[in-house]
GUVOMAR-151716 format. One line per 3 residues: their letters; for each residue x, y, z of N, C-alpha, C. Coordinates in steps of 0.2 Angstrom, whole numbers, plus 2048, in hexadecimal, padded with zeros to 3 digits. Layout:
A = X:Y:Z:X:Y:Z:X:Y:Z  ...
! end
This chain:
XXX = 772:A2D:351:76F:A34:352:772:A37:358  775:A3C:358:778:A40:35E:773:A44:361  772:A44:368:76E:A49:36B:773:A4C:371
XXX = 771:A53:373:775:A56:378:772:A54:37F  76C:A50:37F:76A:A4E:385:76D:A48:388  76E:A47:38E:771:A41:391:76B:A3C:391
XXX = 76D:A35:392:769:A30:392:768:A2D:399  762:A2B:39B:761:A28:3A2:75F:A21:3A1  763:A1C:3A3:761:A15:3A2:75D:A13:3A8
XXX = 758:A10:3A7:753:A0E:3AC:74E:A09:3AA  74C:A05:3AE:746:A01:3AD:744:9FF:3B4  73D:9FF:3B5:73B:9FE:3BC:73D:9F7:3BE
XXX = 73E:9F2:3BA:740:9EB:3BC:747:9EB:3BF  74A:9F0:3BF:751:9F0:3C2:750:9F0:3CA  74A:9F1:3CC:749:9F1:3D4:749:9EA:3D6
XXX = 749:9E5:3D1:749:9DE:3D3:750:9DC:3D6  755:9E0:3D5:75B:9DF:3D8:75B:9E0:3E0  758:9DB:3E3:757:9DB:3EA:758:9D5:3EE
XXX = 75C:9D5:3F3:75E:9CF:3F6:759:9CC:3FB  756:9D0:3FF:750:9CE:403:74E:9D5:407  748:9D4:40A:745:9DA:40D:749:9DD:413
XXX = 74E:9DA:416:751:9DC:41B:758:9DF:419  75A:9DE:413:760:9E0:411:761:9E8:410  766:9EB:412:767:9F3:411:767:9F5:40A
XXX = 768:9F0:405:768:9F3:3FE:761:9F2:3FB  75E:9F8:3FB:757:9F9:3FA:756:9FC:3F3  753:9F8:3EE:753:9FB:3E7:74D:A00:3E7
XXX = 749:A01:3EC:744:A06:3EC:747:A0D:3EB  74D:A0E:3ED:750:A14:3EC:750:A16:3E5  750:A12:3E0:750:A14:3D9:749:A17:3D7
XXX = 744:A14:3DA:73D:A16:3D9:73C:A1D:3DC  73F:A1E:3E2:73F:A25:3E5:742:A2A:3E1  748:A28:3DE:74C:A2D:3DA:748:A2F:3D3
XXX = 746:A2A:3D0:743:A2B:3CA:73D:A2F:3CB  739:A2E:3D0:733:A32:3D2:735:A39:3D3  73A:A3A:3D7:73C:A41:3D8:73E:A45:3D2
XXX = 741:A42:3CE:743:A45:3C7:73D:A46:3C3  738:A41:3C3:732:A43:3BF:72E:A48:3C2  72E:A49:3C9:729:A4E:3CC:72D:A54:3CB
XXX = 734:A55:3CB:737:A5B:3CA:737:A5D:3C3  734:A59:3BE:734:A5A:3B7:73A:A5A:3B3  73F:A56:3B5:745:A56:3B2:747:A4F:3AF
XXX = 742:A4B:3AE:744:A44:3AB:73E:A42:3A7  73F:A45:3A1:73A:A43:39B:73A:A3C:399  735:A39:397:736:A32:394:73A:A32:38F
XXX = 73B:A37:38B:73F:A37:385:747:A35:386  749:A36:38C:750:A35:38E:751:A2E:391  74C:A2B:392:74C:A24:396:74D:A1E:391
XXX = 752:A1A:392:753:A14:38E:754:A0E:393  751:A09:391:751:A02:394:758:9FF:394  75A:9FC:39A:760:9F8:399:75E:9F1:396
XXX = 763:9EE:394:763:9E7:391:767:9E2:395  765:9DC:394:76A:9D7:398:771:9D7:395  776:9D6:399:77C:9D5:396:77D:9CE:393
XXX = 781:9CE:38E:782:9C7:38B:788:9C4:38F  788:9BD:38F:78D:9BA:393:794:9BB:392  795:9BD:38B:79C:9BF:38A:79E:9C6:38D
XXX = 799:9CA:38E:79B:9D0:391:79C:9CF:399  799:9CA:39C:79A:9C8:3A3:7A1:9C5:3A3  7A3:9C1:39F:7A9:9BD:39F:7AF:9C2:39E
XXX = 7AE:9C8:39C:7B4:9CC:39C:7B6:9CE:3A3  7B2:9CD:3A8:7B4:9CF:3AF:7B3:9CA:3B4  7AF:9C4:3B3:7AD:9BF:3B7:7AF:9B8:3B4
XXX = 7B1:9B3:3B8:7B3:9AD:3B5:7AC:9A9:3B4  7AD:9A4:3AF:7A7:9A0:3AD:7A4:99C:3B3  7A9:99A:3B7:7A6:996:3BD:7A2:99A:3C2
XXX = 7A4:9A0:3C3:7A0:9A5:3C7:799:9A6:3C4  799:9A7:3BD:793:9A9:3BA:78E:9A3:3BA  791:99D:3BA:78D:997:3BA:78A:996:3C1
XXX = 78E:997:3C6:78B:997:3CD:786:99C:3CE  786:9A2:3CC:781:9A7:3CC:77B:9A5:3C9  77C:9A2:3C3:776:99F:3BF:772:99A:3C4
XXX = 777:995:3C6:774:990:3CA:770:992:3D0  772:997:3D3:76F:999:3D9:769:99E:3D8  768:99F:3D2:763:9A4:3D0:75C:9A1:3D0
XXX = 75B:99A:3D0:755:996:3D1:752:998:3D8  74B:997:3D8:747:998:3DE:74A:993:3E3  74B:98D:3E1:74E:987:3E5:754:984:3E2
XXX = 75A:988:3E3:760:985:3E0:762:97E:3E2  765:97B:3DD:767:974:3DE:76D:974:3E4  76D:96E:3E7:772:96E:3ED:77A:96F:3EA
XXX = 77B:96D:3E4:782:96E:3E1:783:976:3E1  77E:97A:3DF:780:981:3DF:780:984:3E6  77C:981:3EB:77C:984:3F1:783:982:3F5
XXX = 786:97D:3F3:78C:97B:3F6:792:97F:3F3  790:983:3EE:796:987:3EB:794:98F:3ED  78F:990:3F0:78D:997:3F2:792:99B:3F6
XXX = 795:997:3FB:799:99A:400:7A0:99C:3FC  7A2:997:3F8:7A9:998:3F4:7A9:99E:3F0  7A3:9A0:3EE:7A2:9A6:3E9:79F:9AC:3EC
XXX = 79F:9AC:3F3:79C:9B2:3F6:795:9B3:3F6  791:9AE:3F4:78A:9B0:3F3:785:9AD:3F8  788:9AC:3FE:783:9AA:404:785:9AE:40A
XXX = 787:9B3:409:789:9B8:40F:783:9BC:411  784:9BF:416:77E:9C4:418:77E:9CA:413  784:9CC:411:784:9D2:40C:782:9D0:405
XXX = 784:9CA:403:782:9C9:3FC:77F:9C1:3FB  779:9C1:3FE:776:9BA:3FD:773:9B9:3F6  773:9B3:3F4:770:9B2:3EE:768:9B3:3EE
XXX = 765:9B4:3E8:75E:9B5:3E8:75B:9B3:3E1  754:9B1:3E1:751:9AF:3DB:752:9B4:3D5  754:9B1:3CF:755:9B5:3C9:75B:9B9:3C9
XXX = 760:9B8:3CE:765:9BC:3CF:769:9BD:3C8  76B:9B8:3C4:76F:9B9:3BE:76B:9BE:3B9  765:9BC:3B8:761:9C0:3B3:761:9C8:3B5
XXX = 75F:9C9:3BB:75E:9D0:3BE:765:9D3:3BE  76A:9D0:3C0:771:9D4:3C0:774:9D4:3BA  772:9D0:3B5:775:9D1:3AE:772:9D7:3AB
XXX = 76B:9D8:3AD:768:9DE:3AA:76B:9E5:3AD  76D:9E4:3B3:771:9EA:3B6:777:9EB:3B2  77B:9E6:3B1:781:9E6:3AD:780:9E9:3A6
XXX = 77B:9E6:3A3:779:9E8:39C:777:9F0:39C  774:9F2:3A1:772:9F9:3A1:778:9FE:3A1  77D:9FC:3A5:783:A00:3A5:787:A00:39E
XXX = 787:9FA:39B:78A:9F9:395:786:9FD:390  780:9FD:390:77C:A01:38B:77D:A09:38C  77E:A0B:392:780:A12:393:787:A13:390
XXX = 78C:A0F:390:792:A10:38D:791:A10:386  78D:A0C:383:78D:A0C:37B:789:A12:379  785:A15:37D:781:A1B:37B:786:A21:37B
XXX = 78B:A21:380:78F:A26:380:795:A26:37B  797:A1F:37A:79D:A1F:375:79B:A1F:36E  794:A1E:36D:792:A1E:366:791:A26:364
XXX = 791:A2A:369:78F:A31:368:788:A33:368  784:A2E:369:77C:A2F:36A:77B:A34:36F  77F:A34:375:77E:A39:37A:784:A3A:37D
XXX = 786:A40:380:78C:A41:383:78D:A3E:38A  787:A3D:38E:787:A3A:394:782:A35:395  783:A30:399:77D:A2B:39A:77E:A29:3A2
XXX = 778:A29:3A5:777:A27:3AC:773:A20:3AD  776:A1B:3B1:773:A15:3B3:773:A14:3BA  76E:A17:3BE:76E:A16:3C5:76E:A10:3C8
XXX = 76B:A0B:3C4:76B:A04:3C6:771:A01:3C7  777:A03:3C3:77D:A01:3C3:781:A03:3C9  788:A02:3C9:78D:A04:3CE:78E:9FE:3D3
XXX = 78D:9F8:3D1:78F:9F2:3D5:796:9F1:3D5  79A:9F4:3D9:7A1:9F5:3D8:7A5:9F0:3DC  7A2:9EC:3E0:7A6:9E8:3E5:7A7:9E0:3E2
XXX = 7A2:9DE:3DE:7A3:9D7:3DB:7AA:9D6:3D8  7AD:9D0:3DA:7B3:9CE:3D7:7B3:9CA:3D1  7B8:9C8:3CF:7B8:9C4:3C8:7B5:9BD:3CA
XXX = 7B5:9BA:3D0:7B2:9B4:3D1:7AF:9B4:3D8  7AC:9B9:3DA:7A9:9BA:3E1:7A5:9C0:3E1  79F:9BF:3E4:79A:9C4:3E6:79C:9C7:3EC
XXX = 79B:9CE:3ED:79D:9D1:3F3:799:9D8:3F4  799:9DA:3FA:796:9E1:3FC:790:9E3:3F8  78B:9DE:3F8:784:9DF:3F5:785:9DF:3ED
XXX = 78A:9DD:3EA:78B:9DC:3E3:78C:9D5:3E0  789:9D3:3DB:789:9CD:3D8:78D:9CD:3D2  78B:9D1:3CD:790:9D2:3C7:792:9DA:3C8
XXX = 798:9DB:3C5:79B:9E1:3C6:79A:9E5:3BF  794:9E9:3BF:792:9EC:3B9:798:9F2:3B7  79B:9F5:3BC:7A0:9FA:3BB:7A6:9F7:3B7
XXX = 7A8:9F2:3BA:7AE:9EE:3B6:7AC:9EC:3AF  7A6:9E9:3AF:7A4:9E6:3A8:7A3:9EC:3A3  7A1:9F2:3A5:7A0:9F8:3A1:7A7:9FA:39F
XXX = 7AC:9FB:3A4:7B3:9FD:3A2:7B6:9F8:39D  7B5:9F1:39E:7B8:9EC:39A:7B5:9ED:392  7AE:9EF:392:7AB:9F0:38C:7AE:9F5:388
XXX = 7AF:9FB:38C:7B2:A01:389:7B9:9FF:386  7BD:9FB:38A:7C4:9FA:388:7C3:9F5:381  7BF:9F0:381:7BF:9EB:37C:7BC:9EE:376
XXX = 7B6:9F1:376:7B3:9F4:371:7B5:9FA:36E  7B8:9FE:372:7B9:A05:370:7C0:A07:370  7C4:A02:374:7CB:A04:375:7CC:A0A:379
XXX = 7C8:A0C:37D:7C8:A12:381:7CC:A12:387  7CF:A17:389:7D3:A18:38F:7CD:A1B:394  7CD:A17:399:7C7:A19:39E:7C9:A1B:3A5
XXX = 7C6:A21:3A7:7C7:A23:3AE:7C1:A21:3B2  7C2:A1D:3B7:7BC:A1B:3BB:7BD:A1F:3C2  7B7:A22:3C3:7B7:A26:3CA:7B2:A23:3CE
XXX = 7B4:A22:3D4:7AF:A1E:3D9:7AE:A23:3DF  7A8:A25:3E0:7A7:A2A:3E6:7A3:A27:3EB  7A2:A20:3EB:79F:A1C:3F0:7A3:A1C:3F7
XXX = 7A0:A1D:3FC:7A4:A1D:403:7A8:A16:404  7A6:A11:401:7AA:A0B:401:7AE:A0A:3FB  7B4:A08:3FC:7BA:A07:3F7:7B7:A03:3F1
XXX = 7B8:A06:3EB:7B6:A02:3E5:7BB:9FD:3E3  7BB:9F7:3E7:7C0:9F2:3E7:7C0:9EE:3E1  7BA:9EC:3DF:7B9:9E7:3DA:7BB:9EA:3D3
XXX = 7BA:9F1:3D2:7BC:9F4:3CC:7C4:9F5:3CC  7C6:9F7:3D2:7CD:9F8:3D3:7D1:9F1:3D1  7CF:9EC:3D4:7D3:9E5:3D2:7D2:9E3:3CB
XXX = 7CC:9E5:3C8:7CB:9E2:3C1:7D0:9E6:3BC  7D2:9EC:3BE:7D7:9EF:3B9:7DD:9F1:3BD  7DF:9EE:3C2:7E5:9F0:3C5:7EC:9F0:3C1
XXX = 7EC:9EC:3BC:7F2:9EB:3B8:7F0:9ED:3B0  7EB:9F1:3AF:7E9:9F4:3A9:7EB:9FB:3A8  7F0:9FD:3A5:7F2:A04:3A4:7ED:A09:3A1
XXX = 7E8:A06:39D:7E4:A0A:39A:7DD:A0B:39E  7DD:A09:3A4:7D8:A0B:3A9:7DB:A0E:3AF  7D8:A14:3B0:7DA:A17:3B7:7D4:A17:3BB
XXX = 7D5:A14:3C1:7D0:A14:3C6:7D1:A18:3CC  7CC:A1D:3CE:7CD:A21:3D3:7C7:A20:3D8  7C9:A1F:3DE:7C3:A1E:3E3:7C5:A23:3E9
XXX = 7BF:A26:3EB:7BF:A2A:3F2:7BB:A26:3F6  7BD:A25:3FC:7B9:A20:401:7BB:A21:408  7B7:A1F:40D:7B9:A1F:413:7BF:A19:414
XXX = 7C4:A1B:418:7C9:A16:419:7C7:A0F:41B  7CB:A0B:418:7C9:A04:419:7CB:A01:420  7CE:A06:424:7D0:A04:42B:7C9:A02:42F
XXX = 7C3:A05:42D:7BD:A04:431:7B7:A02:42D  7B8:A01:426:7B2:A00:422:7B4:9FB:41C  7AE:9F7:41B:7AF:9F3:415:7B1:9F6:40F
XXX = 7B5:9F4:40B:7B8:9ED:40A:7BE:9EC:40D  7C1:9F2:411:7C8:9F2:414:7CE:9F3:410  7CC:9F4:409:7D2:9F6:404:7D1:9FE:403
XXX = 7D5:9FF:3FE:7D5:A06:3FB:7DA:A0B:3FE  7E0:A08:401:7E5:A0C:403:7E8:A11:3FE  7EB:A16:400:7EE:A1A:3FB:7F4:A17:3F8
XXX = 7F7:A12:3FB:7FD:A0F:3F8:7FB:A0A:3F3  7F4:A08:3F2:7F2:A03:3EC:7F2:A07:3E6  7F7:A06:3E1:7F8:A0B:3DC:7F8:A07:3D5
XXX = 7F7:A01:3D5:7F7:9FD:3CE:7FD:9F9:3CE  7FE:9F5:3C9:804:9F1:3C8:806:9F1:3C1  80D:9EF:3C0:80F:9EE:3B9:80F:9F5:3B5
XXX = 80D:9F4:3AF:80C:9FA:3AB:807:9FF:3AE  803:9FD:3B2:7FD:A01:3B5:7FF:A04:3BB  805:A03:3BD:807:A07:3C4:806:A0E:3C3
XXX = 802:A11:3C8:801:A18:3C8:7FA:A19:3C5  7F6:A15:3C2:7F0:A16:3BF:7EA:A14:3C4  7EC:A12:3CA:7E7:A10:3CF:7E8:A16:3D5
XXX = 7E2:A19:3D6:7E3:A1F:3DB:7DD:A1E:3E0  7E0:A1E:3E6:7DB:A1E:3EC:7DB:A24:3F1  7D6:A26:3F3:7D6:A2C:3F8:7D1:A2A:3FD
XXX = 7D5:A26:402:7D1:A24:409:7D0:A2A:40D  7CA:A2B:410:7C9:A31:414:7C7:A2E:41B  7C8:A32:420:7C6:A30:427:7BF:A30:429
XXX = 7BD:A2C:42D:7B6:A2C:430:7B4:A34:432  7AE:A36:431:7AB:A3C:433:7AE:A42:42E  7B1:A40:429:7B3:A45:424:7AD:A49:422
XXX = 7AE:A50:421:7A8:A54:41F:7AA:A57:418  7A5:A5B:415:7A5:A5D:40E:7AB:A60:40C  7AE:A65:40F:7B4:A69:40D:7B9:A64:40C
XXX = 7BB:A60:411:7C1:A5B:410:7BF:A56:40B  7B9:A53:40A:7B8:A4F:405:7B9:A52:3FE  7B6:A57:3FD:7B6:A5A:3F6:7BD:A5D:3F5
XXX = 7C1:A5F:3FA:7C8:A61:3F9:7CC:A5B:3F6  7CC:A56:3F9:7CF:A50:3F7:7CD:A4D:3F0  7C7:A4D:3F0:7C4:A4A:3E9:7C6:A4F:3E3
XXX = 7C5:A55:3E4:7C6:A5A:3DF:7CD:A5A:3DC  7D2:A5B:3E1:7D9:A5C:3DF:7DB:A55:3DC  7DA:A4F:3DF:7DD:A49:3DD:7DA:A47:3D6
XXX = 7D3:A48:3D5:7D0:A46:3CF:7D3:A4B:3C9  7D3:A52:3CB:7D5:A56:3C5:7DD:A55:3C3  7E1:A53:3C8:7E8:A51:3C6:7E8:A4A:3C2
XXX = 7E4:A45:3C5:7E4:A3F:3C2:7E2:A3F:3BA  7DC:A42:3B9:7DA:A43:3B2:7DF:A46:3AD  7E2:A4B:3B0:7E7:A4F:3AC:7ED:A4B:3AA
XXX = 7EF:A46:3AF:7F4:A41:3AE:7F2:A3B:3A9  7EC:A39:3AA:7EA:A33:3A6:7E7:A34:39F  7E4:A3A:39F:7E1:A3C:398:7DC:A37:396
XXX = 7D7:A35:399:7D2:A30:397:7CE:A32:390  7CB:A2D:38D:7C6:A2E:388:7BF:A2E:38A  7BE:A2C:390:7B7:A2B:393:7B8:A2B:39B
XXX = 7B3:A2D:39E:7B2:A2C:3A5:7AC:A28:3A7  7AE:A23:3AB:7A8:A1F:3AE:7A9:A21:3B6  7A3:A23:3B8:7A3:A25:3C0:79D:A21:3C3
XXX = 79F:A1F:3C9:79A:A1B:3CE:798:A20:3D4  792:A21:3D5:78F:A26:3D9:78B:A23:3DF  78F:A1F:3E3:78C:A1D:3EA:78B:A24:3EE
XXX = 786:A24:3F1:785:A2A:3F5:784:A29:3FD  789:A24:3FF:789:A22:406:78E:A25:40A  791:A2B:407:796:A2F:40B:791:A34:40F
XXX = 78B:A34:40E:787:A39:411:786:A38:419  786:A3D:41D:785:A3C:424:780:A38:427  77A:A37:423:774:A33:425:775:A2C:423
XXX = 77A:A2A:41F:77B:A23:41D:77C:A1F:423  778:A19:423:77A:A14:429:77F:A10:429  782:A0F:423:788:A0A:423:78F:A0D:423
XXX = 790:A13:423:797:A16:423:797:A1C:428  79D:A1F:429:79E:A24:42E:7A0:A2B:42B  7A0:A2C:425:7A1:A32:422:79C:A37:423
XXX = 79D:A3D:423:798:A42:426:797:A48:420  796:A46:41A:795:A4B:415:78E:A4C:414  78C:A52:411:786:A54:40F:784:A54:408
XXX = 77E:A55:406:77C:A55:3FF:780:A5A:3FB  783:A5E:3FD:788:A63:3F9:78D:A5F:3F5  790:A59:3F8:795:A56:3F4:792:A52:3EE
XXX = 78B:A51:3EE:788:A4D:3E9:786:A51:3E3  786:A58:3E5:786:A5D:3DF:78D:A5F:3DC  792:A60:3E1:798:A62:3DF:79C:A5D:3DB
XXX = 79C:A56:3DD:7A0:A51:3DA:79E:A50:3D3  797:A4F:3D1:796:A4E:3CA:797:A55:3C6  796:A5B:3C9:798:A61:3C5:79F:A60:3C3
XXX = 7A4:A5E:3C7:7AB:A5E:3C6:7AC:A59:3C0  7A9:A53:3C1:7AA:A4E:3BC:7A7:A50:3B6  7A1:A53:3B5:79E:A56:3AF:7A3:A5A:3AC
XXX = 7A6:A5F:3B0:7AB:A64:3AD:7B1:A61:3AA  7B3:A5C:3AD:7B9:A58:3AB:7B8:A54:3A5  7B2:A51:3A5:7B0:A4D:39F:7B0:A51:398
XXX = 7AE:A57:399:7AE:A5B:393:7B5:A5E:392  7B9:A5F:397:7C0:A62:395:7C4:A5C:392  7C4:A56:395:7C8:A51:393:7C6:A4C:38E
XXX = 7BF:A4A:38E:7BC:A45:38B:7B7:A46:386  7B7:A4C:383:7B1:A4F:37F:7AA:A4D:382  7AA:A4D:388:7A4:A4C:38C:7A2:A46:38D
XXX = 7A6:A41:38B:7A3:A3A:38C:7A4:A38:393  79E:A36:396:79D:A35:39D:797:A30:39F  799:A2B:3A2:794:A25:3A3:794:A25:3AB
XXX = 78E:A26:3AE:78D:A26:3B5:789:A20:3B7  78B:A1D:3BD:787:A18:3C0:785:A1A:3C7  781:A16:3CA:77E:A16:3D1:784:A14:3D5
XXX = 781:A11:3DB:786:A0D:3E0:782:A0D:3E6  786:A0D:3EC:784:A0D:3F2:77F:A13:3F4  77C:A12:3FA:778:A17:3FD:772:A14:400
XXX = 772:A14:407:76D:A10:40B:769:A14:40F  769:A1B:40F:763:A1F:411:75F:A20:40B  75A:A1C:409:757:A1C:403:752:A22:403
XXX = 750:A25:409:74B:A2A:409:74E:A31:409  753:A32:40D:755:A39:40E:75B:A3B:409  75F:A36:407:765:A37:404:765:A35:3FC
XXX = 764:A2F:3FB:765:A2C:3F4:761:A30:3EF  75A:A31:3F0:757:A34:3EB:759:A3C:3E9  75B:A3F:3EE:75E:A46:3ED:765:A45:3E9
XXX = 769:A41:3EC:770:A41:3E9:770:A3F:3E2  76C:A39:3E0:76C:A37:3DA:768:A3C:3D5  763:A3F:3D8:760:A44:3D3:765:A4A:3D2
XXX = 769:A4C:3D7:76E:A51:3D5:773:A4F:3D0  775:A49:3D0:779:A46:3CB:776:A47:3C4  76F:A46:3C3:76C:A46:3BD:76B:A4E:3BB
XXX = 76A:A52:3C0:769:A59:3BF:76F:A5C:3BC  775:A5A:3BE:77C:A5C:3BC:77D:A59:3B5  77C:A53:3B4:77D:A50:3AE:779:A53:3A8
XXX = 773:A54:3AA:76E:A57:3A4:76E:A5F:3A4  772:A62:3A9:773:A69:3A9:76C:A6D:3AA  768:A6A:3AF:762:A6D:3B0:762:A74:3B3
XXX = 75D:A78:3B1:75C:A7F:3B3:75B:A7F:3BB  758:A79:3BE:758:A79:3C5:75E:A7A:3C9  764:A78:3C6:76A:A79:3C9:76C:A80:3CA
XXX = 76A:A84:3C6:76B:A8C:3C7:767:A8F:3CC  761:A8C:3CD:75C:A8E:3D2:75F:A8B:3D9  762:A85:3D9:766:A83:3DF:76B:A87:3E1
XXX = 76F:A89:3DC:775:A8E:3DE:773:A94:3E1  76D:A97:3DF:76A:A9D:3E1:767:A9C:3E8  764:A96:3E9:760:A95:3EF:762:A8D:3F2
XXX = 767:A8D:3F6:769:A86:3F8:764:A82:3FC  75F:A86:3FE:759:A82:402:753:A82:3FD  754:A82:3F7:74E:A80:3F2:74B:A7A:3F4
XXX = 744:A7A:3F4:740:A75:3F6:740:A6F:3F1  73F:A69:3F4:73D:A63:3F0:736:A64:3ED  734:A61:3E7:72D:A61:3E5:729:A5F:3EA
XXX = 723:A63:3EC:71F:A61:3F1:71B:A5B:3EF  71A:A59:3E9:716:A54:3E7:71A:A4D:3E9  721:A4D:3E8:725:A48:3EA:725:A47:3F2
XXX = 725:A4C:3F6:725:A4C:3FD:71E:A49:3FF  719:A4B:3FC:712:A49:3FE:711:A41:3FC  714:A3F:3F7:714:A38:3F4:717:A33:3F9
XXX = 71D:A35:3FC:722:A31:3FF:722:A31:407  720:A37:409:721:A38:410:71D:A33:414  716:A31:412:712:A2C:415:716:A26:416
XXX = 71A:A24:411:71E:A1D:411:724:A1E:415  727:A23:415:72E:A24:418:72E:A23:420  733:A1F:422:733:A1F:42A:737:A24:42D
XXX = 739:A29:429:73D:A2F:42C:73A:A35:428  73B:A3B:42C:738:A41:428:73D:A43:422  73A:A44:41D:73D:A45:416:740:A4C:417
XXX = 746:A4E:414:748:A54:413:744:A58:40E  743:A5E:410:73F:A63:40B:743:A66:406  749:A67:406:74D:A6A:402:752:A66:3FE
XXX = 755:A68:3F9:759:A64:3F5:760:A63:3F8  762:A68:3FB:769:A68:3FF:767:A68:407  76D:A66:40B:76C:A65:412:76E:A6C:415
XXX = 76A:A6E:41B:76C:A74:41E:772:A73:423  778:A72:420:77E:A71:424:780:A75:429  77E:A7B:428:77F:A80:42D:77C:A7E:434
XXX = 776:A7B:434:773:A78:43A:776:A72:43D  77A:A6F:439:77D:A68:43B:783:A6A:441  783:A65:446:789:A66:44A:790:A64:447
XXX = 794:A69:448:79B:A67:445:79E:A61:448  7A2:A5D:444:7A5:A57:446:7AB:A58:44B  7AB:A55:450:7B1:A55:454:7B8:A53:450
XXX = 7BD:A56:452:7C4:A54:44F:7C4:A56:447  7C0:A5B:446:7C0:A5D:43E:7C7:A5E:43B  7CB:A62:43F:7D1:A64:43C:7D6:A5E:43C
XXX = 7D6:A5A:441:7DA:A53:440:7D8:A4F:43B  7D1:A4F:439:7CF:A4B:434:7D1:A4E:42D  7D0:A54:42D:7D2:A58:427:7DA:A57:425
XXX = 7DE:A57:42A:7E5:A57:429:7E7:A50:427  7E4:A4B:42A:7E5:A44:428:7E3:A43:421  7DD:A46:41F:7DB:A45:418:7E0:A48:413
XXX = 7E2:A4E:415:7E7:A52:411:7EE:A4D:410  7F0:A4A:415:7F6:A46:414:7F5:A41:40F  7EF:A3D:40F:7EE:A38:40A:7ED:A3B:403
XXX = 7EA:A41:403:7E9:A45:3FC:7F0:A47:3FA  7F4:A49:3FE:7FB:A4B:3FB:7FF:A45:3F9  7FE:A3F:3FC:801:A39:3FA:7FF:A37:3F3
XXX = 7F8:A37:3F2:7F5:A35:3EC:7F7:A3A:3E6  7F8:A41:3E8:7FA:A45:3E3:801:A44:3E1  805:A43:3E6:80C:A41:3E5:80D:A3B:3E0
XXX = 809:A36:3E2:80A:A30:3DD:808:A31:3D6  804:A37:3D5:802:A39:3CE:807:A3C:3CB  80C:A3F:3CE:811:A43:3CB:817:A3F:3C8
! end
């Protein structure tokens, strides 16, 4: 059965993807986002689907059997010594990505949720699907990294390739380079990966140079747009819009998979880019338009990074859903950029928030102090943009 409404993949149990109480990856951001959408009246129960656990063969498409066995072994409350001895080799005892109880089961469900979104879109049941619990883009084939245990984005792309023989365009808007996905498909000419991110000179994972272009038959299907620290909205959107539009016209995908980390915002504590909420409306609007122009609307969107869970993530991810589901609220926002958030949401969460919650959907950027060296930053970003565009010709 086909519906024009997009599907929202979510289950409250996804908030169990939690390393510890001190870790910056806080799954409470999912709860805050869903509640904002509910209180805004734009997320009816009829569009919500539960994620399912990924099958082992689905994990094996992008992870080694030895890595999966270690993840399983470290998922017990008190892991055996043999698994503890392997944790370091597989990147699961670091400050960023420490093992935690039920890690395998919980992360398998994250992967399964993203694959469910893919099946819903590719079957024609819905044109778009959103899984905000997904977007764990740093995990490698045999190593956890960057808050990511299994790579649901890579697993979803591999599923689209194997089950549907689809040409996939992966678009990564996280401020950190989408390295795990890039390396998973670096030699696959049927997957184009495009990542816009803060330059790796100063930020984890240190990769994502514009010169990383793919290899073998896939040379030219890997696109990176590194931007300078303190990049602002206009420069970010100029680079993103021009390169993405050119890349999709060259690659001509069957489906878009996008990752929507929202940590390029000025308030995010783990990066140095200075964008506002404006980019988190504009980027999905462009992706949405391109999906309908090139892919008959087929668009699978995932979550990602975002570490200001009070002021940034709920608004950014809600804007993504507003665009995907073509809500009338978007037109109100266009008419009134300072449209207020639902008072019921502010009243519910302000007592718990350690910071003052923003009252409007978008940021009052005109009140922000301009970044020093704005023109120098813009010029450097343009150089990288032009190189990326040159490589696409």
